[in-house]
PyMOL Python script that loads the backbone (N, CA, C, O; Angstrom):
from pymol import cmd

cmd.read_pdbstr("""\
ATOM      1  N   UNK A   1      62.559 -63.640 101.160  1.00  0.00           N
ATOM      2  CA  UNK A   1      61.162 -63.757 100.846  1.00  0.00           C
ATOM      3  C   UNK A   1      60.691 -62.470 100.164  1.00  0.00           C
ATOM      4  O   UNK A   1      60.920 -61.371 100.669  1.00  0.00           O
ATOM      5  N   UNK A   2      60.039 -62.618  99.026  1.00  0.00           N
ATOM      6  CA  UNK A   2      59.555 -61.477  98.256  1.00  0.00           C
ATOM      7  C   UNK A   2      58.034 -61.427  98.322  1.00  0.00           C
ATOM      8  O   UNK A   2      57.348 -62.428  98.111  1.00  0.00           O
ATOM      9  N   UNK A   3      57.540 -60.261  98.614  1.00  0.00           N
ATOM     10  CA  UNK A   3      56.094 -60.069  98.652  1.00  0.00           C
ATOM     11  C   UNK A   3      55.694 -59.188  97.479  1.00  0.00           C
ATOM     12  O   UNK A   3      56.216 -58.085  97.315  1.00  0.00           O
ATOM     13  N   UNK A   4      54.777 -59.672  96.674  1.00  0.00           N
ATOM     14  CA  UNK A   4      54.275 -58.881  95.551  1.00  0.00           C
ATOM     15  C   UNK A   4      53.046 -58.103  96.014  1.00  0.00           C
ATOM     16  O   UNK A   4      51.988 -58.679  96.267  1.00  0.00           O
ATOM     17  N   UNK A   5      53.202 -56.823  96.117  1.00  0.00           N
ATOM     18  CA  UNK A   5      52.065 -55.988  96.488  1.00  0.00           C
ATOM     19  C   UNK A   5      51.615 -55.225  95.251  1.00  0.00           C
ATOM     20  O   UNK A   5      52.439 -54.701  94.501  1.00  0.00           O
ATOM     21  N   UNK A   6      50.326 -55.165  95.047  1.00  0.00           N
ATOM     22  CA  UNK A   6      49.842 -54.440  93.874  1.00  0.00           C
ATOM     23  C   UNK A   6      50.111 -52.947  94.030  1.00  0.00           C
ATOM     24  O   UNK A   6      50.139 -52.432  95.147  1.00  0.00           O
ATOM     25  N   UNK A   7      50.306 -52.258  92.919  1.00  0.00           N
ATOM     26  CA  UNK A   7      50.537 -50.816  93.013  1.00  0.00           C
ATOM     27  C   UNK A   7      49.289 -50.114  93.534  1.00  0.00           C
ATOM     28  O   UNK A   7      48.165 -50.577  93.338  1.00  0.00           O
ATOM     29  N   UNK A   8      49.512 -49.005  94.191  1.00  0.00           N
ATOM     30  CA  UNK A   8      48.379 -48.224  94.685  1.00  0.00           C
ATOM     31  C   UNK A   8      47.614 -47.662  93.497  1.00  0.00           C
ATOM     32  O   UNK A   8      48.200 -47.323  92.469  1.00  0.00           O
ATOM     33  N   UNK A   9      46.343 -47.570  93.644  1.00  0.00           N
ATOM     34  CA  UNK A   9      45.529 -47.041  92.561  1.00  0.00           C
ATOM     35  C   UNK A   9      44.108 -46.816  93.007  1.00  0.00           C
ATOM     36  O   UNK A   9      43.799 -46.867  94.198  1.00  0.00           O
ATOM     37  N   UNK A  10      43.255 -46.570  92.055  1.00  0.00           N
ATOM     38  CA  UNK A  10      41.854 -46.287  92.317  1.00  0.00           C
ATOM     39  C   UNK A  10      41.078 -47.573  92.521  1.00  0.00           C
ATOM     40  O   UNK A  10      41.243 -48.537  91.774  1.00  0.00           O
ATOM     41  N   UNK A  11      40.243 -47.579  93.524  1.00  0.00           N
ATOM     42  CA  UNK A  11      39.233 -48.617  93.682  1.00  0.00           C
ATOM     43  C   UNK A  11      37.923 -47.979  93.247  1.00  0.00           C
ATOM     44  O   UNK A  11      37.277 -48.417  92.295  1.00  0.00           O
ATOM     45  N   UNK A  12      37.556 -46.945  93.965  1.00  0.00           N
ATOM     46  CA  UNK A  12      36.431 -46.113  93.563  1.00  0.00           C
ATOM     47  C   UNK A  12      36.457 -44.840  94.386  1.00  0.00           C
ATOM     48  O   UNK A  12      37.057 -44.797  95.460  1.00  0.00           O
ATOM     49  N   UNK A  13      35.816 -43.822  93.890  1.00  0.00           N
ATOM     50  CA  UNK A  13      35.701 -42.558  94.600  1.00  0.00           C
ATOM     51  C   UNK A  13      34.265 -42.081  94.467  1.00  0.00           C
ATOM     52  O   UNK A  13      33.618 -42.288  93.440  1.00  0.00           O
ATOM     53  N   UNK A  14      33.779 -41.440  95.517  1.00  0.00           N
ATOM     54  CA  UNK A  14      32.411 -40.929  95.521  1.00  0.00           C
ATOM     55  C   UNK A  14      32.463 -39.411  95.597  1.00  0.00           C
ATOM     56  O   UNK A  14      33.111 -38.842  96.476  1.00  0.00           O
ATOM     57  N   UNK A  15      31.783 -38.772  94.678  1.00  0.00           N
ATOM     58  CA  UNK A  15      31.625 -37.314  94.697  1.00  0.00           C
ATOM     59  C   UNK A  15      30.264 -37.017  95.289  1.00  0.00           C
ATOM     60  O   UNK A  15      29.256 -37.556  94.832  1.00  0.00           O
ATOM     61  N   UNK A  16      30.222 -36.169  96.296  1.00  0.00           N
ATOM     62  CA  UNK A  16      28.963 -35.735  96.899  1.00  0.00           C
ATOM     63  C   UNK A  16      28.869 -34.225  96.749  1.00  0.00           C
ATOM     64  O   UNK A  16      29.743 -33.494  97.215  1.00  0.00           O
ATOM     65  N   UNK A  17      27.817 -33.762  96.103  1.00  0.00           N
ATOM     66  CA  UNK A  17      27.630 -32.336  95.887  1.00  0.00           C
ATOM     67  C   UNK A  17      27.115 -31.694  97.168  1.00  0.00           C
ATOM     68  O   UNK A  17      26.122 -32.143  97.739  1.00  0.00           O
ATOM     69  N   UNK A  18      27.782 -30.662  97.608  1.00  0.00           N
ATOM     70  CA  UNK A  18      27.365 -29.941  98.804  1.00  0.00           C
ATOM     71  C   UNK A  18      26.165 -29.040  98.573  1.00  0.00           C
ATOM     72  O   UNK A  18      25.551 -28.575  99.533  1.00  0.00           O
ATOM     73  N   UNK A  19      25.819 -28.786  97.320  1.00  0.00           N
ATOM     74  CA  UNK A  19      24.683 -27.912  97.012  1.00  0.00           C
ATOM     75  C   UNK A  19      23.369 -28.670  96.904  1.00  0.00           C
ATOM     76  O   UNK A  19      22.347 -28.220  97.422  1.00  0.00           O
ATOM     77  N   UNK A  20      23.391 -29.829  96.228  1.00  0.00           N
ATOM     78  CA  UNK A  20      22.124 -30.525  95.965  1.00  0.00           C
ATOM     79  C   UNK A  20      22.083 -31.934  96.551  1.00  0.00           C
ATOM     80  O   UNK A  20      21.029 -32.570  96.553  1.00  0.00           O
ATOM     81  N   UNK A  21      23.210 -32.427  97.045  1.00  0.00           N
ATOM     82  CA  UNK A  21      23.230 -33.744  97.657  1.00  0.00           C
ATOM     83  C   UNK A  21      23.414 -34.905  96.693  1.00  0.00           C
ATOM     84  O   UNK A  21      23.398 -36.061  97.116  1.00  0.00           O
ATOM     85  N   UNK A  22      23.588 -34.625  95.411  1.00  0.00           N
ATOM     86  CA  UNK A  22      23.789 -35.700  94.427  1.00  0.00           C
ATOM     87  C   UNK A  22      25.072 -36.450  94.744  1.00  0.00           C
ATOM     88  O   UNK A  22      26.034 -35.879  95.257  1.00  0.00           O
ATOM     89  N   UNK A  23      25.069 -37.741  94.429  1.00  0.00           N
ATOM     90  CA  UNK A  23      26.255 -38.573  94.611  1.00  0.00           C
ATOM     91  C   UNK A  23      26.586 -39.282  93.309  1.00  0.00           C
ATOM     92  O   UNK A  23      25.699 -39.803  92.632  1.00  0.00           O
ATOM     93  N   UNK A  24      27.857 -39.300  92.965  1.00  0.00           N
ATOM     94  CA  UNK A  24      28.344 -40.003  91.783  1.00  0.00           C
ATOM     95  C   UNK A  24      29.538 -40.852  92.205  1.00  0.00           C
ATOM     96  O   UNK A  24      30.446 -40.362  92.876  1.00  0.00           O
ATOM     97  N   UNK A  25      29.539 -42.113  91.817  1.00  0.00           N
ATOM     98  CA  UNK A  25      30.647 -43.012  92.118  1.00  0.00           C
ATOM     99  C   UNK A  25      31.412 -43.294  90.831  1.00  0.00           C
ATOM    100  O   UNK A  25      30.823 -43.591  89.792  1.00  0.00           O
ATOM    101  N   UNK A  26      32.722 -43.196  90.921  1.00  0.00           N
ATOM    102  CA  UNK A  26      33.577 -43.445  89.761  1.00  0.00           C
ATOM    103  C   UNK A  26      34.658 -44.455  90.131  1.00  0.00           C
ATOM    104  O   UNK A  26      35.106 -44.523  91.276  1.00  0.00           O
ATOM    105  N   UNK A  27      35.063 -45.234  89.138  1.00  0.00           N
ATOM    106  CA  UNK A  27      36.088 -46.246  89.382  1.00  0.00           C
ATOM    107  C   UNK A  27      37.451 -45.852  88.823  1.00  0.00           C
ATOM    108  O   UNK A  27      38.441 -46.546  89.054  1.00  0.00           O
ATOM    109  N   UNK A  28      37.508 -44.732  88.084  1.00  0.00           N
ATOM    110  CA  UNK A  28      38.790 -44.227  87.601  1.00  0.00           C
ATOM    111  C   UNK A  28      38.853 -42.735  87.871  1.00  0.00           C
ATOM    112  O   UNK A  28      37.826 -42.074  88.027  1.00  0.00           O
ATOM    113  N   UNK A  29      40.049 -42.221  87.922  1.00  0.00           N
ATOM    114  CA  UNK A  29      40.213 -40.787  88.147  1.00  0.00           C
ATOM    115  C   UNK A  29      39.593 -39.991  87.001  1.00  0.00           C
ATOM    116  O   UNK A  29      38.957 -38.962  87.231  1.00  0.00           O
ATOM    117  N   UNK A  30      39.774 -40.461  85.781  1.00  0.00           N
ATOM    118  CA  UNK A  30      39.206 -39.768  84.619  1.00  0.00           C
ATOM    119  C   UNK A  30      37.679 -39.705  84.710  1.00  0.00           C
ATOM    120  O   UNK A  30      37.084 -38.663  84.432  1.00  0.00           O
ATOM    121  N   UNK A  31      37.044 -40.815  85.098  1.00  0.00           N
ATOM    122  CA  UNK A  31      35.587 -40.824  85.242  1.00  0.00           C
ATOM    123  C   UNK A  31      35.133 -39.901  86.367  1.00  0.00           C
ATOM    124  O   UNK A  31      34.095 -39.248  86.260  1.00  0.00           O
ATOM    125  N   UNK A  32      35.907 -39.849  87.441  1.00  0.00           N
ATOM    126  CA  UNK A  32      35.586 -38.969  88.562  1.00  0.00           C
ATOM    127  C   UNK A  32      35.626 -37.506  88.110  1.00  0.00           C
ATOM    128  O   UNK A  32      34.697 -36.741  88.367  1.00  0.00           O
ATOM    129  N   UNK A  33      36.709 -37.133  87.439  1.00  0.00           N
ATOM    130  CA  UNK A  33      36.845 -35.753  86.962  1.00  0.00           C
ATOM    131  C   UNK A  33      35.750 -35.400  85.966  1.00  0.00           C
ATOM    132  O   UNK A  33      35.246 -34.277  85.966  1.00  0.00           O
ATOM    133  N   UNK A  34      35.383 -36.348  85.123  1.00  0.00           N
ATOM    134  CA  UNK A  34      34.307 -36.134  84.150  1.00  0.00           C
ATOM    135  C   UNK A  34      32.969 -35.912  84.871  1.00  0.00           C
ATOM    136  O   UNK A  34      32.208 -35.018  84.501  1.00  0.00           O
ATOM    137  N   UNK A  35      32.687 -36.713  85.884  1.00  0.00           N
ATOM    138  CA  UNK A  35      31.434 -36.589  86.636  1.00  0.00           C
ATOM    139  C   UNK A  35      31.367 -35.260  87.380  1.00  0.00           C
ATOM    140  O   UNK A  35      30.331 -34.595  87.376  1.00  0.00           O
ATOM    141  N   UNK A  36      32.465 -34.875  88.015  1.00  0.00           N
ATOM    142  CA  UNK A  36      32.502 -33.613  88.753  1.00  0.00           C
ATOM    143  C   UNK A  36      32.334 -32.438  87.796  1.00  0.00           C
ATOM    144  O   UNK A  36      31.593 -31.499  88.084  1.00  0.00           O
ATOM    145  N   UNK A  37      33.021 -32.491  86.659  1.00  0.00           N
ATOM    146  CA  UNK A  37      32.908 -31.422  85.675  1.00  0.00           C
ATOM    147  C   UNK A  37      31.506 -31.287  85.115  1.00  0.00           C
ATOM    148  O   UNK A  37      30.979 -30.179  85.011  1.00  0.00           O
ATOM    149  N   UNK A  38      30.895 -32.412  84.751  1.00  0.00           N
ATOM    150  CA  UNK A  38      29.540 -32.381  84.196  1.00  0.00           C
ATOM    151  C   UNK A  38      28.546 -31.861  85.235  1.00  0.00           C
ATOM    152  O   UNK A  38      27.648 -31.086  84.905  1.00  0.00           O
ATOM    153  N   UNK A  39      28.706 -32.286  86.485  1.00  0.00           N
ATOM    154  CA  UNK A  39      27.784 -31.844  87.530  1.00  0.00           C
ATOM    155  C   UNK A  39      27.953 -30.344  87.791  1.00  0.00           C
ATOM    156  O   UNK A  39      26.966 -29.629  87.965  1.00  0.00           O
ATOM    157  N   UNK A  40      29.182 -29.876  87.819  1.00  0.00           N
ATOM    158  CA  UNK A  40      29.435 -28.444  88.013  1.00  0.00           C
ATOM    159  C   UNK A  40      28.862 -27.623  86.859  1.00  0.00           C
ATOM    160  O   UNK A  40      28.273 -26.565  87.075  1.00  0.00           O
ATOM    161  N   UNK A  41      29.040 -28.119  85.634  1.00  0.00           N
ATOM    162  CA  UNK A  41      28.479 -27.435  84.468  1.00  0.00           C
ATOM    163  C   UNK A  41      26.957 -27.392  84.538  1.00  0.00           C
ATOM    164  O   UNK A  41      26.345 -26.382  84.190  1.00  0.00           O
ATOM    165  N   UNK A  42      26.345 -28.488  84.987  1.00  0.00           N
ATOM    166  CA  UNK A  42      24.888 -28.533  85.106  1.00  0.00           C
ATOM    167  C   UNK A  42      24.401 -27.485  86.103  1.00  0.00           C
ATOM    168  O   UNK A  42      23.408 -26.804  85.847  1.00  0.00           O
ATOM    169  N   UNK A  43      25.092 -27.348  87.239  1.00  0.00           N
ATOM    170  CA  UNK A  43      24.716 -26.305  88.201  1.00  0.00           C
ATOM    171  C   UNK A  43      24.860 -24.918  87.584  1.00  0.00           C
ATOM    172  O   UNK A  43      24.011 -24.055  87.807  1.00  0.00           O
ATOM    173  N   UNK A  44      25.917 -24.693  86.816  1.00  0.00           N
ATOM    174  CA  UNK A  44      26.136 -23.388  86.198  1.00  0.00           C
ATOM    175  C   UNK A  44      25.000 -23.042  85.237  1.00  0.00           C
ATOM    176  O   UNK A  44      24.525 -21.907  85.224  1.00  0.00           O
ATOM    177  N   UNK A  45      24.564 -24.014  84.433  1.00  0.00           N
ATOM    178  CA  UNK A  45      23.451 -23.779  83.496  1.00  0.00           C
ATOM    179  C   UNK A  45      22.160 -23.552  84.273  1.00  0.00           C
ATOM    180  O   UNK A  45      21.426 -22.602  83.999  1.00  0.00           O
ATOM    181  N   UNK A  46      21.881 -24.420  85.242  1.00  0.00           N
ATOM    182  CA  UNK A  46      20.639 -24.345  86.017  1.00  0.00           C
ATOM    183  C   UNK A  46      20.514 -22.996  86.722  1.00  0.00           C
ATOM    184  O   UNK A  46      19.430 -22.417  86.776  1.00  0.00           O
ATOM    185  N   UNK A  47      21.632 -22.498  87.264  1.00  0.00           N
ATOM    186  CA  UNK A  47      21.629 -21.238  88.011  1.00  0.00           C
ATOM    187  C   UNK A  47      21.330 -20.037  87.126  1.00  0.00           C
ATOM    188  O   UNK A  47      20.895 -18.998  87.623  1.00  0.00           O
ATOM    189  N   UNK A  48      21.557 -20.163  85.831  1.00  0.00           N
ATOM    190  CA  UNK A  48      21.294 -19.054  84.908  1.00  0.00           C
ATOM    191  C   UNK A  48      19.836 -18.979  84.480  1.00  0.00           C
ATOM    192  O   UNK A  48      19.420 -17.991  83.874  1.00  0.00           O
ATOM    193  N   UNK A  49      19.050 -20.015  84.789  1.00  0.00           N
ATOM    194  CA  UNK A  49      17.650 -20.070  84.368  1.00  0.00           C
ATOM    195  C   UNK A  49      16.732 -19.553  85.468  1.00  0.00           C
ATOM    196  O   UNK A  49      16.997 -19.725  86.657  1.00  0.00           O
ATOM    197  N   UNK A  50      15.641 -18.913  85.037  1.00  0.00           N
ATOM    198  CA  UNK A  50      14.622 -18.537  86.027  1.00  0.00           C
ATOM    199  C   UNK A  50      13.733 -19.761  86.272  1.00  0.00           C
ATOM    200  O   UNK A  50      13.846 -20.749  85.547  1.00  0.00           O
ATOM    201  N   UNK A  51      12.848 -19.718  87.283  1.00  0.00           N
ATOM    202  CA  UNK A  51      12.039 -20.895  87.613  1.00  0.00           C
ATOM    203  C   UNK A  51      11.195 -21.429  86.445  1.00  0.00           C
ATOM    204  O   UNK A  51      11.037 -22.643  86.317  1.00  0.00           O
ATOM    205  N   UNK A  52      10.659 -20.563  85.604  1.00  0.00           N
ATOM    206  CA  UNK A  52       9.862 -21.020  84.466  1.00  0.00           C
ATOM    207  C   UNK A  52      10.758 -21.741  83.458  1.00  0.00           C
ATOM    208  O   UNK A  52      10.381 -22.784  82.923  1.00  0.00           O
ATOM    209  N   UNK A  53      11.929 -21.192  83.203  1.00  0.00           N
ATOM    210  CA  UNK A  53      12.868 -21.843  82.286  1.00  0.00           C
ATOM    211  C   UNK A  53      13.351 -23.176  82.857  1.00  0.00           C
ATOM    212  O   UNK A  53      13.502 -24.144  82.113  1.00  0.00           O
ATOM    213  N   UNK A  54      13.594 -23.238  84.159  1.00  0.00           N
ATOM    214  CA  UNK A  54      14.009 -24.492  84.794  1.00  0.00           C
ATOM    215  C   UNK A  54      12.949 -25.570  84.608  1.00  0.00           C
ATOM    216  O   UNK A  54      13.269 -26.713  84.282  1.00  0.00           O
ATOM    217  N   UNK A  55      11.688 -25.206  84.815  1.00  0.00           N
ATOM    218  CA  UNK A  55      10.589 -26.155  84.655  1.00  0.00           C
ATOM    219  C   UNK A  55      10.487 -26.631  83.207  1.00  0.00           C
ATOM    220  O   UNK A  55      10.329 -27.824  82.948  1.00  0.00           O
ATOM    221  N   UNK A  56      10.580 -25.691  82.269  1.00  0.00           N
ATOM    222  CA  UNK A  56      10.496 -26.041  80.853  1.00  0.00           C
ATOM    223  C   UNK A  56      11.639 -26.940  80.413  1.00  0.00           C
ATOM    224  O   UNK A  56      11.423 -27.920  79.700  1.00  0.00           O
ATOM    225  N   UNK A  57      12.858 -26.611  80.834  1.00  0.00           N
ATOM    226  CA  UNK A  57      14.007 -27.426  80.471  1.00  0.00           C
ATOM    227  C   UNK A  57      13.881 -28.832  81.046  1.00  0.00           C
ATOM    228  O   UNK A  57      14.156 -29.812  80.353  1.00  0.00           O
ATOM    229  N   UNK A  58      13.470 -28.940  82.296  1.00  0.00           N
ATOM    230  CA  UNK A  58      13.313 -30.259  82.916  1.00  0.00           C
ATOM    231  C   UNK A  58      12.278 -31.087  82.165  1.00  0.00           C
ATOM    232  O   UNK A  58      12.475 -32.284  81.955  1.00  0.00           O
ATOM    233  N   UNK A  59      11.180 -30.460  81.759  1.00  0.00           N
ATOM    234  CA  UNK A  59      10.142 -31.161  81.016  1.00  0.00           C
ATOM    235  C   UNK A  59      10.663 -31.655  79.664  1.00  0.00           C
ATOM    236  O   UNK A  59      10.414 -32.795  79.272  1.00  0.00           O
ATOM    237  N   UNK A  60      11.378 -30.795  78.968  1.00  0.00           N
ATOM    238  CA  UNK A  60      11.939 -31.163  77.671  1.00  0.00           C
ATOM    239  C   UNK A  60      12.940 -32.308  77.820  1.00  0.00           C
ATOM    240  O   UNK A  60      12.903 -33.269  77.052  1.00  0.00           O
ATOM    241  N   UNK A  61      13.829 -32.208  78.801  1.00  0.00           N
ATOM    242  CA  UNK A  61      14.825 -33.263  79.000  1.00  0.00           C
ATOM    243  C   UNK A  61      14.175 -34.594  79.361  1.00  0.00           C
ATOM    244  O   UNK A  61      14.610 -35.644  78.888  1.00  0.00           O
ATOM    245  N   UNK A  62      13.137 -34.560  80.196  1.00  0.00           N
ATOM    246  CA  UNK A  62      12.439 -35.809  80.536  1.00  0.00           C
ATOM    247  C   UNK A  62      11.859 -36.468  79.291  1.00  0.00           C
ATOM    248  O   UNK A  62      11.920 -37.688  79.145  1.00  0.00           O
ATOM    249  N   UNK A  63      11.303 -35.671  78.405  1.00  0.00           N
ATOM    250  CA  UNK A  63      10.721 -36.197  77.166  1.00  0.00           C
ATOM    251  C   UNK A  63      11.803 -36.763  76.259  1.00  0.00           C
ATOM    252  O   UNK A  63      11.681 -37.881  75.760  1.00  0.00           O
ATOM    253  N   UNK A  64      12.855 -35.994  76.048  1.00  0.00           N
ATOM    254  CA  UNK A  64      13.915 -36.423  75.139  1.00  0.00           C
ATOM    255  C   UNK A  64      14.640 -37.651  75.668  1.00  0.00           C
ATOM    256  O   UNK A  64      14.894 -38.591  74.915  1.00  0.00           O
ATOM    257  N   UNK A  65      14.973 -37.655  76.938  1.00  0.00           N
ATOM    258  CA  UNK A  65      15.768 -38.743  77.493  1.00  0.00           C
ATOM    259  C   UNK A  65      14.976 -40.032  77.680  1.00  0.00           C
ATOM    260  O   UNK A  65      15.563 -41.098  77.864  1.00  0.00           O
ATOM    261  N   UNK A  66      13.651 -39.944  77.635  1.00  0.00           N
ATOM    262  CA  UNK A  66      12.849 -41.151  77.815  1.00  0.00           C
ATOM    263  C   UNK A  66      12.668 -41.943  76.525  1.00  0.00           C
ATOM    264  O   UNK A  66      12.189 -43.076  76.558  1.00  0.00           O
ATOM    265  N   UNK A  67      13.045 -41.360  75.392  1.00  0.00           N
ATOM    266  CA  UNK A  67      12.850 -42.023  74.101  1.00  0.00           C
ATOM    267  C   UNK A  67      14.179 -42.143  73.366  1.00  0.00           C
ATOM    268  O   UNK A  67      14.780 -41.140  72.982  1.00  0.00           O
ATOM    269  N   UNK A  68      14.623 -43.361  73.176  1.00  0.00           N
ATOM    270  CA  UNK A  68      15.892 -43.599  72.477  1.00  0.00           C
ATOM    271  C   UNK A  68      15.829 -43.018  71.064  1.00  0.00           C
ATOM    272  O   UNK A  68      14.867 -43.246  70.330  1.00  0.00           O
ATOM    273  N   UNK A  69      16.833 -42.291  70.705  1.00  0.00           N
ATOM    274  CA  UNK A  69      16.917 -41.753  69.351  1.00  0.00           C
ATOM    275  C   UNK A  69      16.218 -40.429  69.143  1.00  0.00           C
ATOM    276  O   UNK A  69      16.407 -39.796  68.104  1.00  0.00           O
ATOM    277  N   UNK A  70      15.408 -39.985  70.106  1.00  0.00           N
ATOM    278  CA  UNK A  70      14.653 -38.744  69.918  1.00  0.00           C
ATOM    279  C   UNK A  70      15.584 -37.543  69.788  1.00  0.00           C
ATOM    280  O   UNK A  70      15.371 -36.696  68.921  1.00  0.00           O
ATOM    281  N   UNK A  71      16.597 -37.456  70.621  1.00  0.00           N
ATOM    282  CA  UNK A  71      17.522 -36.319  70.542  1.00  0.00           C
ATOM    283  C   UNK A  71      18.205 -36.271  69.179  1.00  0.00           C
ATOM    284  O   UNK A  71      18.360 -35.194  68.603  1.00  0.00           O
ATOM    285  N   UNK A  72      18.607 -37.407  68.669  1.00  0.00           N
ATOM    286  CA  UNK A  72      19.260 -37.469  67.361  1.00  0.00           C
ATOM    287  C   UNK A  72      18.323 -36.978  66.264  1.00  0.00           C
ATOM    288  O   UNK A  72      18.725 -36.206  65.393  1.00  0.00           O
ATOM    289  N   UNK A  73      17.085 -37.424  66.311  1.00  0.00           N
ATOM    290  CA  UNK A  73      16.109 -37.003  65.298  1.00  0.00           C
ATOM    291  C   UNK A  73      15.775 -35.522  65.408  1.00  0.00           C
ATOM    292  O   UNK A  73      15.628 -34.846  64.390  1.00  0.00           O
ATOM    293  N   UNK A  74      15.651 -35.007  66.631  1.00  0.00           N
ATOM    294  CA  UNK A  74      15.369 -33.581  66.807  1.00  0.00           C
ATOM    295  C   UNK A  74      16.507 -32.725  66.248  1.00  0.00           C
ATOM    296  O   UNK A  74      16.266 -31.709  65.595  1.00  0.00           O
ATOM    297  N   UNK A  75      17.744 -33.142  66.509  1.00  0.00           N
ATOM    298  CA  UNK A  75      18.883 -32.402  65.960  1.00  0.00           C
ATOM    299  C   UNK A  75      18.918 -32.487  64.442  1.00  0.00           C
ATOM    300  O   UNK A  75      19.258 -31.509  63.776  1.00  0.00           O
ATOM    301  N   UNK A  76      18.571 -33.641  63.886  1.00  0.00           N
ATOM    302  CA  UNK A  76      18.533 -33.783  62.428  1.00  0.00           C
ATOM    303  C   UNK A  76      17.480 -32.859  61.826  1.00  0.00           C
ATOM    304  O   UNK A  76      17.722 -32.230  60.796  1.00  0.00           O
ATOM    305  N   UNK A  77      16.323 -32.775  62.457  1.00  0.00           N
ATOM    306  CA  UNK A  77      15.265 -31.870  61.981  1.00  0.00           C
ATOM    307  C   UNK A  77      15.726 -30.426  62.074  1.00  0.00           C
ATOM    308  O   UNK A  77      15.520 -29.642  61.147  1.00  0.00           O
ATOM    309  N   UNK A  78      16.349 -30.072  63.191  1.00  0.00           N
ATOM    310  CA  UNK A  78      16.834 -28.704  63.368  1.00  0.00           C
ATOM    311  C   UNK A  78      17.860 -28.341  62.298  1.00  0.00           C
ATOM    312  O   UNK A  78      17.862 -27.219  61.792  1.00  0.00           O
ATOM    313  N   UNK A  79      18.723 -29.282  61.956  1.00  0.00           N
ATOM    314  CA  UNK A  79      19.753 -29.023  60.944  1.00  0.00           C
ATOM    315  C   UNK A  79      19.179 -28.896  59.543  1.00  0.00           C
ATOM    316  O   UNK A  79      19.799 -28.269  58.684  1.00  0.00           O
ATOM    317  N   UNK A  80      18.000 -29.480  59.286  1.00  0.00           N
ATOM    318  CA  UNK A  80      17.392 -29.421  57.961  1.00  0.00           C
ATOM    319  C   UNK A  80      16.408 -28.286  57.809  1.00  0.00           C
ATOM    320  O   UNK A  80      15.875 -28.084  56.717  1.00  0.00           O
ATOM    321  N   UNK A  81      16.147 -27.538  58.864  1.00  0.00           N
ATOM    322  CA  UNK A  81      15.180 -26.444  58.774  1.00  0.00           C
ATOM    323  C   UNK A  81      15.688 -25.386  57.803  1.00  0.00           C
ATOM    324  O   UNK A  81      16.878 -25.069  57.780  1.00  0.00           O
ATOM    325  N   UNK A  82      14.775 -24.844  57.002  1.00  0.00           N
ATOM    326  CA  UNK A  82      15.187 -23.807  56.052  1.00  0.00           C
ATOM    327  C   UNK A  82      15.638 -22.551  56.792  1.00  0.00           C
ATOM    328  O   UNK A  82      15.252 -22.306  57.935  1.00  0.00           O
ATOM    329  N   UNK A  83      16.454 -21.774  56.118  1.00  0.00           N
ATOM    330  CA  UNK A  83      16.916 -20.511  56.705  1.00  0.00           C
ATOM    331  C   UNK A  83      15.715 -19.628  56.990  1.00  0.00           C
ATOM    332  O   UNK A  83      14.683 -19.742  56.329  1.00  0.00           O
ATOM    333  N   UNK A  84      15.848 -18.762  57.959  1.00  0.00           N
ATOM    334  CA  UNK A  84      14.754 -17.882  58.356  1.00  0.00           C
ATOM    335  C   UNK A  84      14.283 -17.052  57.176  1.00  0.00           C
ATOM    336  O   UNK A  84      15.092 -16.516  56.419  1.00  0.00           O
ATOM    337  N   UNK A  85      12.969 -16.950  57.022  1.00  0.00           N
ATOM    338  CA  UNK A  85      12.398 -16.173  55.939  1.00  0.00           C
ATOM    339  C   UNK A  85      12.065 -16.962  54.702  1.00  0.00           C
ATOM    340  O   UNK A  85      11.389 -16.442  53.814  1.00  0.00           O
ATOM    341  N   UNK A  86      12.517 -18.211  54.604  1.00  0.00           N
ATOM    342  CA  UNK A  86      12.196 -19.056  53.441  1.00  0.00           C
ATOM    343  C   UNK A  86      10.920 -19.815  53.702  1.00  0.00           C
ATOM    344  O   UNK A  86      10.550 -20.049  54.852  1.00  0.00           O
ATOM    345  N   UNK A  87      10.242 -20.204  52.628  1.00  0.00           N
ATOM    346  CA  UNK A  87       9.044 -21.039  52.760  1.00  0.00           C
ATOM    347  C   UNK A  87       9.446 -22.462  53.097  1.00  0.00           C
ATOM    348  O   UNK A  87      10.525 -22.926  52.729  1.00  0.00           O
ATOM    349  N   UNK A  88       8.565 -23.141  53.798  1.00  0.00           N
ATOM    350  CA  UNK A  88       8.841 -24.533  54.169  1.00  0.00           C
ATOM    351  C   UNK A  88       8.375 -25.466  53.118  1.00  0.00           C
ATOM    352  O   UNK A  88       8.525 -26.680  53.259  1.00  0.00           O
TER     353      UNK A  88
END
""", "prot")
cmd.dss("prot")
cmd.show_as("cartoon", "prot")
cmd.util.cbc("prot")
cmd.orient("prot")
């Protein structure tokens, strides 16, 4: 009698941040590593900001992320800005 057992693998994994309590669930190892890396990078950036900068960044991100295409347009405008010292 032969029993076919599926190979061991990922079902899902949950990352819980010990600093802020955030939770991320991933269904692949690659997605898990990506989530952990992005969250760690976010903490590194946040920790470098003072409280006023943290508030300003959060406000800007809320505005940008709430409107589809806004980030793309802002980057396009930034890329088309004249060099410093030139007239607009």
